[in-house]
C-alpha positions, 0 to 999 in steps of 0.5 A, a space after each residue: 553935076 553928078 548924075 546917078 542912073 541919069 538922075 541928078 544926085 541932088 534930086 535923087 537924094 532929095 527924094 530919098 530924104 522926102 521918102 525917109 520923112 514920109 516913112 518916119 510918119 508911116 512907121 510911127 502911125 503904123 506902130 501905134 495901129 499895130 500896138 492897138 490891134 496886137 494888144 486890143 484886137 481893135 482896128 483903130 480907124 480913128 488913128 488918123 484923126 488922133 494924129 491930126 489932134 496932136 498937131 491941133 493941140 500943138 497949134 492951140 498950145 502955141 496960140 492960147 498959152 504961148 507954149 512952143 514946140 518942145 513943150 507941145 511934143 510932151 504935152 500934146 501926146 499926153 492930152 490926146 492919149 488921155 482923150 484916147 483913154 476916155 474913148 476906150 473906157 466909155 466905148 471900146 471896152 464893150 467891143 473886145 469880144 465882138 467882130 472886128 467890124 464893130 470896132 472899125 465902124 465905131 472908130 470910123 464914126 469917131 474919126 468923122 466926128 473929130 474931123 468935122 469938129 476940127 473943120 468947124 473951128 479951124 476951117 479947111 485951109 492949113 494953118 502954119 506952125 512955126 519951126 523951133 528956133 533950135 532946128 532952123 537951118 540945115 547942113 550942106 553935105 556936099 551932095 545935098 542940103 539936109 534941113 535940121 528939122 527933117 533930120 530931127 524928125 527921122 532920128 526922133 521917129 526911129 528912136 521912139 520906134 526902137 524904144 517901143 519895140 524893145 519895151 514890148 519885146 524885151 521887157 517884163 512889162 511887154 511880156 505881161 502885155 503879150 500874155 494878156 492878149 493870149 490868156 487874160 484870165 491867167 494873167 489876172 491870176 497873177 494879180 495883174 490889172 488886165 483892164 487897166 493895162 489894156 486901157 493904158 495900151 490904147 492910150 499909148 497907141 493914141 499918144 504915138 499918133 499925136 506925137 507924130 502929129 506934133 512933128 508933122 505940124 511944121 512940115 505939112 501945116 495943121 489941117 483937119 484933113 491931114 489925118 484922113 489923107 494919110 490913114 489909108 496909106 498907113 493901113 496899107 503899111 500895117 497890112 504889108 508888115 503884118 497886122 499886129 506886128 511891131 517890127 513889121 510896122 517899123 521896118 515896113 513904114 520906113 521901107 515903103 517911104 523910101 520906095 515911094 520916094 524912089 518911085 517919084 524919081 524914076 516913075 512919078 506917075 506911079 508914086 501915089 499907087 506904088 504902096 498899094 501895088 506892093 500890098 497886093 503883091 505881098 497879100 498874094 504871096 504872103 497873106 499874113 504880111 511880111 512879118 505876120 504870123 501864119 494862121 
């Protein structure tokens, strides 16, 4: 068996694959957080619960209506995104001119409520979600075995992240969004409905979390705790990349997933803390984050 730095190649590439998969979810979730914070100035602590709701919606669609994975991948983000729009219209819109702490406390409370309701109906144990038949099996690459579903998760996450970045940074719609955060009064003067744009932006960020939840369901099972176990790490990723930075969320998400995977190979004891160590170092050197704008 071929070894690399004394590590069997199958084990090394296997952990790299796990790192890329984790990085895919880090990138999608931190992207949603970055979109919401960058456009609305709200620290959305309910993001983990919304990620969990995406997985739960996919599970319920399968159990109650027989709708499978591919349908859930479209329907669940739309449903959870609509739920996010209701939250924004009824609660969050009153907090935009207040300190960030108010939004953080409100969304933290919402996360606890949503998770508690989910635990009451689903229990605390994870519920299995079936892989789609078209993505079963895998490919033997010689140096490792690549499951088809894992490959799909990485490719789909990367595609969604790049598409979101292109829309926000390279289109007229993205220019309107960025302008609305800097000078909403001026944007309104051009006849653009800024409140509606903000509402849809929050709904889109929530839908990204739900999309990640649907993709995570076949890998991690559906559990009320699946969001709370991930959200702290995702916030660390956002801080490292730079609060509100779209590119920073994507690059940092995938990069830290790989770093975490390699740490599990060479120094397993530090694998659960390496991201927070990186965060501390980055904040010491560059407080605004790797891709954040300096004040």
